[in-house]
Residue, then its C-alpha position, 0 to 999 in steps of 0.5 A: m560431476m559438478p562441485v558441491v559447495k557446503i553452505t551449512d550443515t543442512l544446505s549445500v549448493s551446486g551447478q546443474p547435475e546430471p540425473a546419474a549423479f542423484r545416486d551419489f547424492a543419496e550415498e553422500g547423505f543428502s535427503v532432498v534435491v531442490n531444483a531452482r532452475p526453470d526448464g528450457e534455459d539450455p538445450g541440454q539441461p535435464g529438466n524437472m521431469a528427468e530430475a524428479a524421476a532420478a530423485r525417486t530412483a535414488g530414494l531422494g526427496y525432490a522440490f522444484i522451485p524455478v526462479t530467474g534472478p530478477g523474477i524471485a518473489e518472496a513466495d519462492i524464498r518461503a518455498f525454498q525455506k519450507a523445502l529445507s525445513d521439511a527435508g529431515g536431513p541435508v539438502l542439495a540445492h542447484c540451479k545452473s551455477g548454484m548462485r540462484a540457489l544460494t540467493l534464495h537462502a541468503l534472502g531468506e536469512v535477511l528477511d528473517g533477521r539472521m543476516r544483515r543485508e550489508d553482509v550478503e555480498s561478503f557471505g557469497k564471496r566466502f563460497g565463491f559466488d557473486l550475490s550482488g543480485a540479492v542486494r539489488w533484490l533487497e533494494r527493490e523490495d525496500a522500494r516496493k514495501p513501505d511501512v504503513k501505520g494507521f491512526y483511527d479516529a472513532r469520532t469520525g470513523s476516519i483513518q489517518y496514515v503515516v507511510s514511511d521508507p524503512a531505509t531512509k526514515a522519510c515519511a508522508i502523512i496522509d489525510p490527517v484529522l483536526d479535531f472538531d466538536e460541532k456542539s461546542g465549536a471547539t477545535a483541538t490537535a489530539n489526532a495530529d499530535a498523536i501522529l507527530d508523537h509516532v513520527n518522533a518516536n520512530g525517528l521519521r522525517v516528514e517529507w509530505i502532508l497529503d490529502t486524497h480530497p477535500h473531506a466532508d466529514h472532518f477537518s484536515a490537519a494538513f495546515y497545522l502539520k505543515q506549521r509543525t514540520g515544515a513539510p509541503t502539502a499536496i492534493g489533487a489538481h482538480v481541487v480547484d473544481v471543488q473550490r469553485l463549486w463550494k465557493g458558490i455554495y458558500n457565496l464567497p466571492e473573494f475566495v481564490a479558487d486556484g489551489s494556491q492553498w497547497d504547495q503542490l497540486f498533483e495531476d493524474g500520473d504524477t510521481f513524487k518521492i518519499g525517501g527512496l520510495e516512489g509514489r504515484v498519483m491516480f485520479s479517482p473521481g466519483h466520491t468527489l470531483a477531486s479524489i485521488t489515490f496515492v500508490v506507494g510501492d505495494a500500498a494504495f491509499v484509496h480513501d472514499t472509493l473502496f471501504m473494507p470488503d464487508s462495507g462496500t464502496a463510498r457514496a457518490d451523491f455529494p455536489g460534483g459526485s458521480a456513481r459512474a465515475l466512481w465505478t471507473s475509478i474502482q476499476r482502475i484500482l482493481a487493475l493493480p496487482d491482486e496483492t496490492r495493499l489497499f488502505t481505506g480512509h473510513d471504516y464504519p464497522p458492522e456490529g461486533r467487528n473491530a475497526k479495520w482499514e487494510s485489505t488487498v485488491g484480491d480481497q476486494k474482487r472476491a468479497n466486496p458485494h458492491i463490485t463482485r459479479r456486477s456490471e457498471a449499470d448494476f453498480v450505478r443503479v445500486r449505488e444511486a438507490r442507496d445514496k438516496t437513503l443516506p443523510m448528508p454527513k453532519l459536518i459537511l457544511h462545517a468541514l468543506q469551508v475549512n478543507m477547501c482552504g487546505g485545513r486553514l481555519p477562518e481568520l481571527q476577527d477583531n474579538g479574537c474568535r473565528y467564525l464559520k459561514f453556514p449556508l441554510d437549505a443549500l443541500e438536499g438529504a435532510a434527515w427529517 
């Protein structure tokens, strides 16, 4: 019989037992056997069906939670915990050697805050097991799951983000808002300062200031935050296409449309680091020529591509926009794993709903009426028809002149004032 190692009063682990040993387990006071070993690992292993039958014969409860070391998911850990909490008595958990069973237990203890991750290996050694695989799992999980804090600006319906690495306290700021009152022409930094307050209160270190595209509905605070933090700014490389387009609309022949207003221009597929987290860039045109999605671990920042499922998708009728390109970009986002968290850049809540900005790929597939059970042709037809009914955003002509400069306001003139150049009759979509 395989040796049984007592871990706690309610959990013991062992290597692979023979079905005949299940009667002994019952006599020793165990109430449930948990099998954490996938079928077919060895030619002679009994397997799930034989163990379940042996448990029934012995009057034991039985749970089958098959895992491989690299393939453990949080759902497996939670299933293991549930098996223990539902047992009503001591549990014998096994795999081939007992190590995976103990790994499931240790990971649950760390996730729930009852064990420090730095104590995992010594915990395993106390019982004769090498739990370095559990440590590696936790390291991978850290890389997969960044902390995300959203800041909602009700004036513009915009959401700004701080995405941070819990292990290193490094962070990136995504799509920050510089306050602007179009009636008085006043600017302020209340939104950006609230972000900085959060950064300071949590001991974070800003490594990037990122924009998903040049915004048409608010001024970017990227330049202000660069001045305050020293962090580099970045945007998608196709911003130069937007600059060239709007340079003509504003008639700014001296404007340098080469993207040099940012420290970094990202191409599709480029990667970057936020502490120990790896970020990836997906080119996501359609709403604009330059739109990108930032994927950081299990989080994707999609801005004006997908809204919350009950609000559909973004418009595609701005200069350079394309409903067909937007459909393609959405399909790339929906190809991410269903559990991927999606963070939108705007929320215009239906009446009675609070502002929200986080969904998942699975949520969007199930509940977004613009994409569920639609073909590309259907989407393009519906999107273009709806866009024809929408007025231009009230700040588009104000915002693009600032945002194609990376959030820099126009230079002070000799009277100490700044001036925006405002073209008349440049865009369709008047709301008469």
